[in-house]
C-alpha positions as CSV (number, residue, x, y, z in Angstrom):
1,X,-15.6,-10.5,15.1
2,X,-14.7,-13.6,13.1
3,X,-17.9,-15.3,14.3
4,X,-20.0,-12.4,13.0
5,X,-18.3,-12.6,9.6
6,X,-19.2,-16.2,9.4
7,X,-22.7,-15.8,10.8
8,X,-23.6,-13.0,8.4
9,X,-21.7,-14.5,5.5
10,X,-19.6,-11.5,4.8
11,X,-17.5,-12.2,1.7
12,X,-13.8,-12.5,2.4
13,X,-12.7,-9.5,0.3
14,X,-15.3,-7.3,2.0
15,X,-14.2,-8.5,5.4
16,X,-10.6,-7.6,4.6
17,X,-11.5,-4.2,3.4
18,X,-13.7,-3.5,6.5
19,X,-10.9,-4.7,8.8
20,X,-8.4,-2.6,6.9
21,X,-10.6,0.5,7.2
22,X,-11.1,-0.1,10.9
23,X,-7.5,-0.7,11.9
24,X,-6.3,2.2,9.8
25,X,-8.8,4.6,11.3
26,X,-7.8,3.5,14.8
27,X,-4.1,4.0,13.8
28,X,-3.4,0.4,14.9
29,X,-0.4,0.1,12.6
30,X,1.2,-2.9,14.2
31,X,-2.1,-4.8,14.2
32,X,-2.6,-3.8,10.6
33,X,0.9,-5.1,9.7
34,X,0.2,-8.4,11.5
35,X,-3.2,-8.7,9.7
36,X,-1.5,-8.2,6.3
37,X,1.1,-10.9,7.2
38,X,-1.4,-13.4,8.5
39,X,-1.9,-15.1,5.2
40,X,-2.1,-14.3,1.5
41,X,-4.4,-11.2,1.4
42,X,-7.4,-11.4,-1.0
43,X,-7.0,-7.7,-1.6
44,X,-4.0,-5.7,-2.9
45,X,-1.3,-4.5,-0.5
46,X,-1.7,-1.2,-2.4
47,X,-4.9,-0.7,-0.5
48,X,-3.0,-1.1,2.8
49,X,-0.5,1.6,1.6
50,X,-3.2,3.9,0.5
51,X,-5.0,3.5,3.9
52,X,-1.8,4.5,5.7
53,X,-1.4,7.5,3.4
54,X,-5.0,8.6,3.9
55,X,-4.4,8.5,7.7
56,X,-1.1,10.5,7.6
57,X,1.2,7.6,8.2
58,X,3.7,7.7,5.3
59,X,6.3,5.6,7.2
60,X,3.8,2.8,7.7
61,X,2.7,3.1,4.0
62,X,6.3,2.5,2.9
63,X,6.3,-0.9,4.6
64,X,3.6,-2.0,2.2
65,X,5.0,-0.2,-0.8
66,X,8.2,-2.2,-0.5
67,X,6.2,-5.3,-1.2
68,X,4.5,-4.0,-4.3
69,X,5.6,-4.4,-8.0
70,X,7.4,-1.3,-9.3
71,X,4.5,-0.1,-11.4
72,X,2.4,0.3,-8.3
73,X,5.2,1.3,-5.9
74,X,6.7,4.3,-7.7
75,X,3.5,6.4,-7.8
76,X,2.9,5.6,-4.1
77,X,6.5,6.5,-3.2
78,X,6.0,9.8,-4.9
79,X,2.8,10.4,-3.0
80,X,4.5,9.9,0.4
81,X,7.4,12.1,-0.6
82,X,10.0,9.4,-1.0
83,X,11.3,10.8,-4.3
84,X,14.8,9.2,-3.9
85,X,13.3,5.8,-3.3
86,X,11.0,6.2,-6.3
87,X,13.9,7.4,-8.5
88,X,16.1,4.4,-7.5
89,X,13.2,1.9,-8.1
90,X,12.4,3.5,-11.5
91,X,16.1,3.5,-12.5
92,X,16.4,-0.2,-11.5
93,X,13.5,-1.0,-13.8
94,X,14.2,1.4,-16.6
95,X,14.6,-1.4,-19.2
96,X,11.2,-2.9,-18.6
97,X,9.3,0.2,-17.6
98,X,10.8,3.4,-18.9
99,X,7.6,5.3,-18.1
100,X,8.4,5.1,-14.4
101,X,11.4,7.3,-14.9
102,X,9.3,9.8,-16.8
103,X,6.8,9.8,-14.0
104,X,9.5,10.6,-11.4
105,X,10.9,13.4,-13.7
106,X,7.4,14.9,-14.1
107,X,6.9,14.8,-10.3
108,X,10.3,16.6,-9.7
109,X,9.4,19.3,-12.2
110,X,6.2,20.0,-10.3
């Protein structure tokens, strides 16, 4: 596969997105995790979390969410139903990002 990427000059970001899509569709979660760890990803880890959510794997998504900045992590935690984790993270960052607590409160109200 890597040889094809080089031969057809597939840009690195596109290659990562294609591999992310393929591994998540195949539910190859451990391979996806190793892929994300291989080296610094040229795409956001948010995309890895969203792919896991899209394929009904919230526990896998949480692995990536833990590595994201709070502003990205809190909404994703709420999407996977980890309200307690979202609340803790928002409370820990309430000085710098008070909007995160508001987001959690709005989510809890429905």
